[in-house]
KOLTIFI-428364 format. One record per residue (C-alpha): chain; x, y, z. Coordinates in pm, 1 decimal. Layout:
N
A,X,Y,Z
...
//
This chain:
259
A,11784.8,15988.8,13858.3
A,11687.4,15624.4,13810.6
A,11933.3,15376.2,13963.7
A,12145.6,15248.3,13674.5
A,12242.3,14888.9,13590.3
A,11921.6,14728.2,13719.0
A,11703.0,14471.6,13542.0
A,11431.5,14734.1,13529.9
A,11636.9,14984.5,13334.8
A,11771.1,14707.0,13111.2
A,11415.1,14619.9,13016.9
A,11348.9,14988.3,12942.9
A,11664.6,14999.3,12730.4
A,11558.8,14687.0,12540.7
A,11213.1,14838.3,12480.3
A,11377.6,15147.6,12334.4
A,11598.3,14941.2,12104.4
A,11294.3,14753.3,11973.9
A,11075.8,15061.6,11941.8
A,11356.8,15234.3,11748.9
A,11304.6,14981.3,11473.1
A,11606.1,14759.7,11532.0
A,11589.0,14387.6,11470.4
A,11764.5,14221.4,11764.4
A,11987.0,13928.8,11668.6
A,12232.8,13682.0,11821.2
A,12582.7,13723.9,11679.2
A,12577.4,13403.3,11471.1
A,12252.3,13508.8,11300.3
A,12399.1,13850.0,11228.1
A,12715.8,13701.0,11074.4
A,12527.5,13452.6,10857.1
A,12244.1,13698.1,10773.6
A,11998.3,13445.3,10911.5
A,11650.7,13588.9,10980.9
A,11770.5,13933.5,10870.6
A,11450.3,14120.0,10793.7
A,11552.5,14478.5,10855.6
A,11826.2,14722.0,10755.8
A,11842.2,14820.0,11123.7
A,12011.1,14540.6,11315.4
A,12118.9,14522.7,11677.9
A,12340.3,14239.6,11806.2
A,12269.4,14149.2,12167.5
A,12592.6,14011.5,12313.3
A,12648.9,13914.9,12674.6
A,12978.8,13816.2,12839.6
A,12902.2,13593.1,13137.1
A,13214.5,13658.2,13344.5
A,13060.6,13562.1,13679.4
A,12723.0,13540.8,13859.3
A,12562.2,13311.7,13597.3
A,12222.1,13345.8,13762.5
A,12222.2,13711.0,13648.4
A,12258.0,13592.0,13291.3
A,11941.3,13385.6,13336.9
A,11755.7,13697.6,13453.0
A,11870.2,13897.5,13148.8
A,11778.9,13605.3,12920.7
A,11430.3,13593.0,13072.8
A,11378.3,13965.0,13003.2
A,11479.3,13918.9,12641.9
A,11256.6,13614.7,12601.1
A,10957.6,13814.6,12731.1
A,11032.5,14077.5,12468.3
A,11053.8,13814.5,12192.8
A,11423.4,13865.7,12113.8
A,11733.2,13649.2,12131.1
A,12094.0,13723.6,12218.5
A,12432.4,13557.1,12240.2
A,12576.6,13450.4,12576.6
A,12951.6,13402.5,12584.7
A,13024.9,13179.4,12881.7
A,13354.2,13132.5,13067.0
A,13465.1,12787.4,13179.3
A,13591.9,12896.9,13522.7
A,13400.6,12815.6,13840.2
A,13260.1,13166.0,13900.0
A,13087.1,13148.2,13561.3
A,13035.7,12785.5,13462.0
A,12701.2,12661.2,13593.1
A,12536.2,12388.4,13388.2
A,12186.4,12459.4,13516.2
A,12211.7,12827.5,13422.8
A,12365.0,12745.6,13082.5
A,12084.5,12500.8,13005.8
A,11819.5,12748.8,13115.6
A,11953.8,13017.1,12880.6
A,11985.0,12773.6,12588.4
A,11633.8,12640.7,12650.2
A,11502.5,12997.1,12608.9
A,11634.6,12997.6,12252.9
A,11947.3,13210.0,12299.1
A,12281.4,13142.9,12133.7
A,12560.1,12997.7,12349.8
A,12919.8,13089.1,12271.7
A,13252.9,13015.4,12436.6
A,13419.2,13305.3,12621.3
A,13767.6,13162.0,12586.5
A,14066.5,13248.0,12803.8
A,14282.5,12941.2,12755.0
A,14603.6,13137.4,12697.6
A,14559.7,13302.6,13035.3
A,14475.8,12973.7,13206.6
A,14798.4,12816.6,13071.9
A,15019.8,13118.1,13150.7
A,15080.0,13199.5,12785.3
A,15169.7,12849.5,12666.3
A,14996.0,12837.6,12328.6
A,15042.5,12463.2,12274.0
A,14880.2,12382.9,12607.9
A,14621.7,12653.2,12547.4
A,14494.6,12505.4,12220.2
A,14449.4,12163.3,12377.3
A,14257.6,12323.2,12662.3
A,14051.8,12524.2,12413.2
A,13952.7,12201.4,12233.7
A,13842.4,12040.1,12562.6
A,13649.6,12343.7,12679.2
A,13477.4,12394.1,12343.9
A,13345.4,12037.9,12357.8
A,13228.3,12102.2,12713.3
A,12997.5,12376.9,12589.7
A,12892.3,12184.9,12281.2
A,12713.5,11942.4,12514.0
A,12450.3,12217.3,12545.6
A,12458.7,12392.4,12209.9
A,12626.2,12359.9,11868.3
A,12867.3,12644.2,11948.3
A,12993.0,12812.4,11631.4
A,13103.3,13155.8,11756.5
A,13358.2,13236.8,12023.6
A,13477.2,13557.8,12192.5
A,13787.4,13625.9,12394.1
A,13769.6,13705.5,12765.4
A,13972.1,14020.2,12824.2
A,14148.7,13896.4,13139.9
A,14221.8,14264.6,13213.9
A,14432.5,14210.1,13526.8
A,14674.0,13970.8,13352.8
A,14936.4,14025.0,13084.5
A,14790.4,13766.1,12850.1
A,14577.2,13872.8,12552.4
A,14377.4,13558.9,12477.5
A,14344.1,13655.9,12112.5
A,14715.5,13592.6,12065.9
A,14652.5,13218.4,12044.6
A,14517.4,13269.4,11691.8
A,14855.3,13392.3,11567.9
A,14956.8,13027.1,11575.3
A,14626.3,12842.9,11529.4
A,14304.3,12884.7,11328.1
A,13972.2,12878.2,11513.5
A,13784.9,12809.2,11190.8
A,13934.0,12458.6,11191.8
A,13709.5,12392.0,11492.5
A,13384.8,12474.2,11318.0
A,13388.2,12833.5,11443.0
A,13243.7,13078.3,11192.9
A,13327.6,13401.8,11371.0
A,13494.4,13580.1,11664.0
A,13362.9,13936.4,11714.8
A,13705.0,14102.4,11749.0
A,13828.2,13946.1,11424.6
A,13517.1,13910.0,11211.0
A,13317.2,14229.8,11268.6
A,13368.3,14550.7,11074.1
A,13344.6,14801.2,11355.7
A,13397.2,15087.7,11113.7
A,13039.9,15019.6,11005.2
A,12892.7,14869.4,11322.2
A,12873.1,15086.2,11633.1
A,13004.7,14891.1,11931.1
A,12867.1,14967.4,12275.6
A,12997.3,14800.2,12591.0
A,12932.0,14841.5,12965.0
A,13290.8,14747.6,13053.4
A,13392.9,14919.4,13376.8
A,13025.0,14992.9,13449.9
A,13037.6,15281.2,13205.2
A,12927.8,15293.1,12842.7
A,13233.7,15293.7,12614.6
A,13467.6,15450.0,12869.2
A,13808.1,15367.5,12724.7
A,14000.7,15483.9,13030.5
A,13876.4,15179.9,13224.6
A,13881.1,14931.0,12938.7
A,14203.3,14734.4,12894.8
A,14107.3,14507.4,12603.9
A,13732.3,14542.4,12542.8
A,13771.2,14812.0,12279.9
A,13760.4,14831.3,11902.8
A,13879.5,15055.0,11622.7
A,13579.3,15260.6,11522.5
A,13490.5,15569.9,11328.7
A,13199.1,15646.4,11561.5
A,13217.4,15893.2,11845.2
A,12887.1,15894.5,12032.9
A,12951.3,15940.8,12406.3
A,12692.4,15821.1,12655.7
A,12679.6,15937.6,13016.5
A,12462.4,15653.5,13148.5
A,12184.5,15413.5,13044.1
A,11919.3,15686.4,13060.1
A,12126.2,15889.6,12816.1
A,12162.7,15576.8,12596.5
A,11783.7,15546.0,12589.7
A,11740.4,15916.2,12505.6
A,11981.8,15882.9,12210.0
A,11788.7,15580.7,12081.8
A,11465.3,15781.4,12093.9
A,11635.6,16064.3,11908.0
A,11756.8,15816.0,11641.3
A,12116.2,15921.3,11701.2
A,12275.3,15586.2,11620.3
A,12372.7,15410.5,11294.4
A,12162.0,15127.7,11149.6
A,12391.6,14850.1,11274.7
A,12497.7,14815.1,11636.2
A,12643.6,14557.4,11873.7
A,12584.8,14593.3,12246.4
A,12795.5,14392.3,12491.0
A,12672.4,14376.9,12850.2
A,12812.0,14183.2,13145.5
A,12513.1,14040.7,13337.6
A,12694.0,14042.0,13674.7
A,12678.8,14423.5,13666.9
A,12299.0,14429.5,13650.4
A,12085.3,14366.4,13957.8
A,11766.9,14489.5,14125.8
A,11873.7,14375.5,14471.4
A,12011.5,14689.0,14639.4
A,12275.5,14511.7,14850.2
A,12412.3,14310.7,14557.9
A,12391.9,14615.2,14333.8
A,12591.2,14819.8,14586.6
A,12854.4,14549.2,14625.6
A,12904.7,14539.0,14250.9
A,12931.7,14919.1,14235.4
A,13202.0,14928.4,14506.1
A,13392.5,14632.5,14361.0
A,13387.3,14779.9,14011.0
A,13501.1,15121.6,14128.0
A,13803.9,14963.8,14295.8
A,13876.6,14753.8,13987.1
A,13843.7,15061.9,13767.0
A,14121.6,15237.0,13960.1
A,14350.6,14945.3,13882.2
A,14241.5,14931.6,13517.8
A,14280.5,15309.0,13482.0
A,14642.4,15278.3,13591.1
A,14700.3,14988.6,13351.7
A,14555.8,15179.7,13057.7
A,14771.0,15482.9,13139.0
A,15092.9,15283.1,13193.0
A,15020.2,15025.7,12920.2
A,15239.0,14764.4,13097.5
A,15174.3,14488.9,12839.1
A,15194.9,14692.6,12520.7
//
């Protein structure tokens, strides 16, 4: 079996998406129907949680294939790297804010909205950010989406947030959270209400299903670039780290301590 979660297999996956007739789009273009030229649309979304240099590698692969995606970037030190952000933007990709301000302020919504404003402007130095996406903060009790119970992100020139503004009953959502495709038992918050039930064992299986035309016409794929690497040592470290983290997340999902 081919080693999963490498740049090589990501490029193969991307080739299969394109060859299956999907038009690959950043999230903002999908929401606004900009450049929509096909009934088969595939949103390329990336959550840059850490290892920003990996995001640059993924962005380079997409640029070579002539497609663009959305990169949701955290403001914390393990993610925020201005050189990497600029590199990705310069390749033509969309930059979005991967907000977690409620977590960073220990649930204080008034402090969180002020921090959100500051952080949004920080990213707007590089790109006219108009979509945002929550960071799941799976090991904390704070759901960063809760800030919008009190405030309205559209007042900040934001046109959409995927978890609020996407009809996942019509759009098949695929995520590599937990280093598994759509494995709910290791996903604390990166999950959606959907009418689709298309299990995938691994990326090779994902590719096979694409070739068999087993998916609906509209899809959104969320990958976390830090999980993908060709370097065997770094790849192994990520595998071990994620397996340990999955044990914790599995317990949290079962116990539902914050629900």
